[in-house]
Each structure stands twice: as structure tokens, then as C-alpha cells.
C-alpha positions in Angstrom: 71.7 38.2 133.7 75.2 39.9 133.1 77.9 42.3 134.6 76.1 45.3 133.5 74.4 46.2 136.8 77.5 45.2 138.9 79.7 47.5 136.8 77.0 50.2 136.4 76.9 49.9 140.1 80.4 50.6 140.7 79.5 54.6 139.5 77.0 54.8 142.9 80.5 54.6 145.3 81.4 57.6 143.6 78.0 59.6 144.6 78.0 57.8 148.7 79.8 60.5 150.8 81.8 59.0 154.1 80.7 60.7 157.6 77.6 62.1 156.1 75.9 64.7 158.3 78.6 66.5 159.4 80.4 69.4 157.9 83.3 68.8 156.2 86.2 70.8 154.5 87.2 67.9 152.1 84.1 65.5 151.2 85.6 61.6 150.8 83.4 59.1 148.7 83.0 55.3 149.4 84.8 55.1 145.9 87.8 57.3 147.1 88.2 55.5 150.3 88.1 51.8 148.9 90.7 53.0 146.6 92.9 54.5 149.4 92.5 51.3 151.9 93.7 48.9 149.1 96.9 51.3 148.5 97.6 51.4 152.1 97.0 47.5 152.4 99.6 46.9 150.1 101.9 49.2 151.8 100.9 47.4 155.1 101.4 44.3 153.3 104.9 44.9 152.5 105.9 45.7 155.6 104.6 42.7 156.5 106.8 40.7 153.9 110.2 42.2 154.7 109.4 41.2 158.1 109.2 37.7 156.9 105.5 37.3 157.0 103.7 35.5 153.7 101.2 37.5 152.5 98.3 36.2 150.1 98.0 39.0 147.9 95.4 38.0 146.2 93.2 37.6 149.3 94.3 41.3 150.5 93.7 43.1 147.2 90.3 41.4 147.0 89.4 42.1 150.6 90.9 45.9 150.6 89.3 46.9 146.8 85.9 45.2 147.7 85.5 45.7 152.0 82.9 48.5 151.3 81.1 47.5 148.0 78.1 46.8 150.0 77.3 50.2 151.3 76.0 51.1 148.1 73.2 49.0 149.5 72.6 51.0 152.7 75.1 54.0 152.3 77.6 54.5 154.6 76.2 55.0 158.4 77.6 57.5 161.1 80.7 55.5 162.9 79.4 56.7 166.2 75.8 55.3 165.3 77.5 52.3 163.4 79.4 51.0 166.5 76.7 52.4 169.2 76.2 48.7 170.3 77.2 45.4 169.4 73.7 44.6 168.6 73.5 47.2 165.9 76.6 46.8 164.8 75.9 42.8 163.9 72.2 43.6 162.3 73.6 46.0 160.1 76.3 43.6 159.2 73.2 40.9 158.6 71.7 43.2 156.4 74.3 44.0 154.4 75.1 40.5 154.2 72.1 39.2 152.6 71.6 42.2 150.4 74.8 41.2 148.8 74.4 37.5 148.3 70.5 38.4 146.6 72.3 41.0 144.6 75.0 38.0 143.6 72.3 35.2 143.1 70.4 37.8 141.1 72.5 39.8 139.2 76.1 38.1 138.8 76.1 35.3 136.0 76.6 31.6 137.7 80.2 31.3 136.5 81.6 33.8 138.9 78.9 33.7 141.3 81.4 31.9 143.7 84.4 34.4 142.8 82.0 37.8 143.9 80.3 35.8 146.9 83.5 35.6 148.6 84.7 39.3 147.4 81.5 40.8 148.8 81.7 38.8 152.1 83.0 40.2 155.3 86.9 40.8 154.7 88.0 41.7 158.5 88.4 38.3 159.5 91.4 36.6 161.8 93.7 36.0 158.8 96.6 38.2 158.0 95.1 39.7 155.4 91.9 40.6 157.4 93.8 42.2 159.9 95.6 44.4 157.6 92.7 45.4 156.0 91.1 46.4 159.8 94.4 48.1 160.0 94.3 49.6 156.5 90.5 50.8 156.9 91.3 52.5 160.2 94.4 54.5 158.7 92.7 56.0 156.0 89.9 57.0 158.1 92.9 58.4 160.6 94.0 60.6 158.0 90.6 61.5 157.0 89.8 63.2 160.6 93.3 64.3 160.5 92.8 66.6 157.6 89.4 67.9 158.8 91.5 68.6 162.3 94.4 70.0 160.6 91.9 72.5 158.3 90.6 73.4 162.0 87.1 71.8 161.4 85.2 72.6 164.8 83.0 69.7 164.8 84.7 67.2 167.6 83.3 64.6 165.9 86.6 64.4 163.8 88.6 64.5 167.3 86.3 61.1 168.4 87.1 59.4 165.0 90.6 59.8 165.4 90.7 58.5 168.9 89.0 55.3 167.7 90.9 54.9 165.0 93.8 55.0 166.5 93.0 53.0 169.1 92.0 50.2 167.0 95.1 50.6 165.1 96.9 50.2 168.3 94.7 46.9 169.4 96.9 45.3 166.3 100.0 45.9 167.8 101.3 42.6 167.0 101.6 43.2 163.7 104.9 44.2 162.2 103.0 46.8 159.8 101.4 48.2 162.8 104.8 48.9 164.8 105.6 50.7 161.8 103.2 52.6 161.2 103.2 53.7 165.4 107.0 54.4 164.9 107.2 55.3 161.2 104.1 57.2 160.1 102.3 58.4 163.1 105.4 60.8 164.1 105.8 62.2 160.8 101.8 63.0 160.8 102.1 65.0 164.0 105.0 66.8 162.9 102.9 68.7 160.9 102.2 72.2 161.8 98.3 72.7 162.4 96.1 74.7 165.1 95.7 72.0 167.4 99.2 70.2 167.1 99.9 69.9 171.0 96.2 69.0 171.9 96.1 65.9 169.3 100.1 65.1 170.1 99.1 65.0 173.9 95.8 62.7 173.1 97.7 60.4 170.9 100.9 59.9 173.4 97.5 59.2 175.9 96.4 56.2 173.7 100.0 54.8 173.1 101.5 55.2 176.8 99.7 52.2 177.9 100.5 50.2 175.2 104.3 50.9 175.6 104.4 50.6 179.2 103.4 47.5 178.4 106.0 46.1 175.9 
């Protein structure tokens, strides 16, 4: 038993495409997504630190970098399917957990098993680092869907993904990093020139307005 199987498996993440089954102008692999989420989480962590909050950077990097590793076992399932029901989501999460734990026990050397069991477990928890991961994951999904909308992709699913991603980000609005994103980053995104600009701006305003009124 050695680390060969784990290191070799990293290449598998390059071949797993996100949003399978839909026409896309630009494909994104799980490996690329993991890197982008880590970079986004790093930025959001910087914002939180600037706001006076303490960040466990080791935990944040581990959570972000490894958050989708388990997709090498079951692939990337379409977002509308994955979140169809809470029961289905729990079942998929349970399967991922069991497969990852079996992998750790059978392929990872004993002296590293505790570390990889931690790294491959669910990272989106109630800690600040877990919340940042939840936001970073949706920020990248927001940008992936925005990229397709900006290019004129006719698939309506990308508008749905944009809407679902933004709503999830807004649900974490108490975080300083989310407030910064909504006030400083999102307006720059929507200021880009693209065909459905007014429609997307209106949808964004519709999502944000109830939150702003409750502040």
C-alpha cells in the first residue's frame, strides 16, 4: 500500500467534465474547478481577515482543494438532479463518504490515513472555513454559468444555475466576504457587455432586493 493510487487518481479529475449533458462553449473539469475554488476561497479568506476574523488557513486550503475529490468515484452529477430532493442529496453524500473512506483505508498508508480521512470528508460545515468553501464553490459556479450566458449559450439551465448559485451566496450574507462580493465584485461582473445583460441584471436585482430591504 502506497500513495501511488492517490497520486495517479489526480489525473482522473482532469477528465471529469462539469455540467455534463449540456451544450457548453467552454468545458470545465473537476480539477480546474478545484483549483479555482481554492483561489476564490483564498480571496474570501483575505476579506474575512481584513474584517478582523481569524482564519484557519490550513483548514481552508484543505477543504477547498479537496472538496470535489470524491467525484472521481461517482462523477459530476447534474446540479438539478443532485439537489432534486434532500433525500437524494443525502444518499449521494453517503455513497461518496463510504467510497472515500474505503479508498483511504485500502490505498492510503496507515500513517497518512487520519489526514486524508479529514481532507476527503465533507468540508462544507458550520465553521467559518466551511462557510467560505460553500460560498467559493458557488462563486465559481456563478462564473461558469455567467460565462455561458455571456457567450449567448441558448441552454436555459445556465440561467437556472446562475440564479441558484447567487441565492446560495446571498444566504451567507452575514459573512464580510459575501458582503464584499455582492457590493464590489458582482456589479463589475454585470457591467460586462453581453447580449442578455438587461435580463440578467433584472434577475440579479430580483434576488438581491428582498435581502437589501431586510437589512
